[in-house]
N, C-alpha and C positions, 0 to 999 in steps of 0.2 A: 441469550445473553450476548449483546453486541452493541456496537456504536456506529461505525461508518456505513457507507453504501455497500461495501463488501459484505456486511452482515445482513443487510436488507434482503439480498437475494436468497440467502438461506432461510430467513424467516418466512418469506413468501412461498418458498418451495415446501416448507413444513405445513403451512396452511393448506396449500393446494393438495398435499398428500393426505389431508384430512386428519392430521394429528390434532389433539386437543392441547392448545397452548394455554396453560393456566396462568402464566405471567411472563412479561418481558422485562429484562433488566438492561439498563443502558446508563452510560455516564451522564451526569447532570448537564442541563443546558448551560452553555458557555458563550462568551462574546465571540463573534465571528464576522467575517466580511469587513469591507472598508469602514462601515459605520460602527463596527464592534458592538452590534446589537446582540443581546442574549438570545440564543437560538437553541431549540431542542435538537438532539442528534437525529440523523436520518432514520435510525432504527426506532427512536421514540415516535417520530412523526408517522412512520409506517404502521406501528402498532396501534396508534390512536385511530388511524383510518380503519384498521381492521377490528377495532373495538376490544382490544386486549388490554388488560390492566398493565400499567407501566410503573416500574420502580426505578428511581435514579439516586441511589445512595452514593455518598462521597467515598465510602469505604464499606467493606463487608467484614471488618475486624470486630465490630461491636457485637456483644451477645444478643442485643435486641434485633439487629439486622439478621443475624444468623437464625434466630428463632422465627422471624417472619419468613425467611427463605424456606426453612424446614416445614413450616405450616402449609406450604403449597402442596406437600405430599406428592411431589413429581416423581414419575418413573425415571426420567433422565433429564439432565440439563444439556442443552446444545449451546456451545460457545463459539463465537466467531468474532475475532478482533474486538473483544470487549474492552480491554485496556485497564482492567483492575485485577490485582492479585486475588486469587481465590484461596482463602484459608482452608485448612483441612476440614473444618466443620462444614463448609459449603460443599467441598468435594465429596464428602461422605453422605450428604443429606439425600440426594436422589437415590432411589432404589438401585439404579444401574450406573450411578456415578455421573461424571461430566464428560461429554464428548466434544472435542475441539476441531474446528475446521481451520487448518493452518496452511498458509499460502506458500509452501515450499515442499521439496522432496526430503523430508526429514531422514536422517539427522542434519542435513545441510540447512543452514540458515535458520537456526532457532532464534527467536527474538522478535523485535518489534517491526523491523523493516525488511522482510525477506525478499519482496519483489524488487525494491530499489537496489539492494545489495547484490542480488543475482545479476541484474543488468550491468551494474558498475563493474562487476568482476568479469564480465564477458561470458557468462554461462550461456550455453546453447539450449539448455532445457530447464524448464521449471515445472511446477505442478502443485498439487494439494495433497495433504495427508489428513486423514481422520484419525485422531489420537485420543486415547483414554487419558484424561488429565491426572497429573499428580503434582506435588508441591514444586518440583523442579521446573525450570524454565523450558517448556516444550520438550521435556525429557520422557514423557509417558510412552507406554507401549502403543503400537500402531495397529489400527484395524483395517485400513484401506488406503490406497494411494492411486493417484492419477497423474499422468505426465503429459506435457505439451511443449512443443518447441517455442522458444522465445522469439526467434527470427528477428525482425526489426521493430517489434512492438515497443511502444513507450510504456512507462509504469502505469498510466491510467488504463490503457487498453489491455495490458496483461492482467492487471488487477480485476478488470471486468470479466475477462475470460476465465480466470481462476475462480472467481466468485460463482460463476455459473456451473463450472465443473464441480466445485466443492459442495454446492447446494444439492446437486443431483446425487453425488456420491454419498452425502449424509442421508438422503432419503433412502437410498439402497441399503445402507448399513442398518438403519433403524427398522427397515422392513424385515430383516432377518439377521439379528446379531450373531447367531450361531454360525452363520456362513462367513463371518469375518473375525476369526480368532485373533487374539492379541499376539503381536510380534514385537519383541523387545528391540529398541533402537541400538545401533552400534555406536556407542559413545565416542569411540576413538575416531570416527569419521565426522564428528560434529563440527559445525562452524557457526559463528555467532553473528546475527544480523542486528547490530546495534541501531538504536534510534537515530534517525536522520537529524543532523544539525544543519540549520539553515545556512551556516557558513559554507557547507559543502557544495552548495548550489552555485557558488561563484566560479565561473568558468576558468579553468587552468589551461592556458595555451602552451604551457611548458611541457605538456604531454603530447602524445601522438594524436593525429586527427581521429583515429579510432577511439582513443580514450576520451577525447572531447565529445565525440558523438554519443558515446555511452553515457556520459555525464548529462547531456541534453535529454536523452531518452529516459534516463532514470528519474529526472526531476520534472518531467512533463506529464500532466499539465500543471501540477503544483508541487513545490513552490515555484518552479521554473528556474532553470539554469540561466545565469545572467552575466553580462559584461557591463562595464561602466564607461561612459564618455561624458566628460565635462560635468561630472556630478550626477548624471542621470543614469538610471538602471534600464537596461534593455533585456527583457526576458526572451531567450531563444527557445521556442517550443518545438521546432522541427528544423533539421539541417541535413546536408549531404556532404560526403567527402569529395574533395576536388584534388586532382593531381597538380599541385603547385608547391613552391617552396618560398620561404622568406623568414624574416625575423619573427619569432613567435609573438602573437598578439597584434601583428601589423595587418592592416587592410591592404590587399594586394591589387584590387581592381575596382571598377565602378559597380560591381555586383555584390559587394560586401563579402568577398572571399577573404577569410582570415587565416593567416599562417599559424601553424602549430609547430611543435618541436620536430614533427615528422609529418609532411603533407599539410593539407589545409581543409577547412570546413567552410561551407557556404550556407548561412542561415536561409531558410525558406519561409518560416513563420515566426514573426517577432512581435512582441508586445511592449509598448512604452507604458510607463506608470500612468494609471488612470484612463487608459485608452483600450479599445478592443484590439485583439490580435489581428495582424495584417500580414500579407505576403511581403517579402523583402522589397520588390520594386515599388510597391505602394509606400512603404516606409521611407525609402530613399527619395521619393518624389517630395515628401513633406519634410524630411530631415536628411539632407544629403550627408554622406560620410565618405569623404574623399580617399582615394588610394594614398597610402603613405601614413594614414592616421594610425596611431597606436592606441589600442583599446586596453583598458585596465580590467583584467579578469578578477 
């Protein structure tokens, strides 16, 4: 049960480990991309290539959907970034319950956007947790955990690495459940990773350069942290910190160095609306942004 690319990695690992996948559940096809064409999820596409039956209900609350799910007679349900609430009837249907691949070191960053929240908070470590699911939001007891440094990774790269770690960890857990006994979470240590609001990707130069860089990394490659100039959005996908000072939001030189409340950042990879991403020198050759220009974050 999963929807984005993060979950495809687990699906493919389960198939490679020769588990019998009786069904795949994913969110329904939805409009996506510039043309807003209705597209199946990455998990649905992967399952169809593998020849596995796919179910895409809008909800699992109806008795009919719950009966269909129970009829699969599954030993276990593996869940990774599915995006739908699982009612108790669904959680109870598989003989061994539902195991979730969650992209954080629980109980830190329970919720929808653990990777982005960890980067925004300046965490030095991230990881994955294999959790036995219950009705609470990522509150279930844990079976296994793996950690890795965040370093300078952006959200896209960290998500990819966590997906690979989580997939292999899930395979290990399923190979010998008894070797991974349940460990309750310490609720008092919990933090909540609320869903990302696109408004959060507007760059805030009234914070330190380190804060701005974390914002850029947290929203790369999508939705992309951005600034505005003359009504046009410029998505900054990669940047570096520069030792310089000035009025926050002001371009300081001919290299697009932008002053922050403390220090400055220099974009390295920028994307204009409707155009491919390009390095800053190429951007400035086609669209000069003079020193002294004030950018609207």
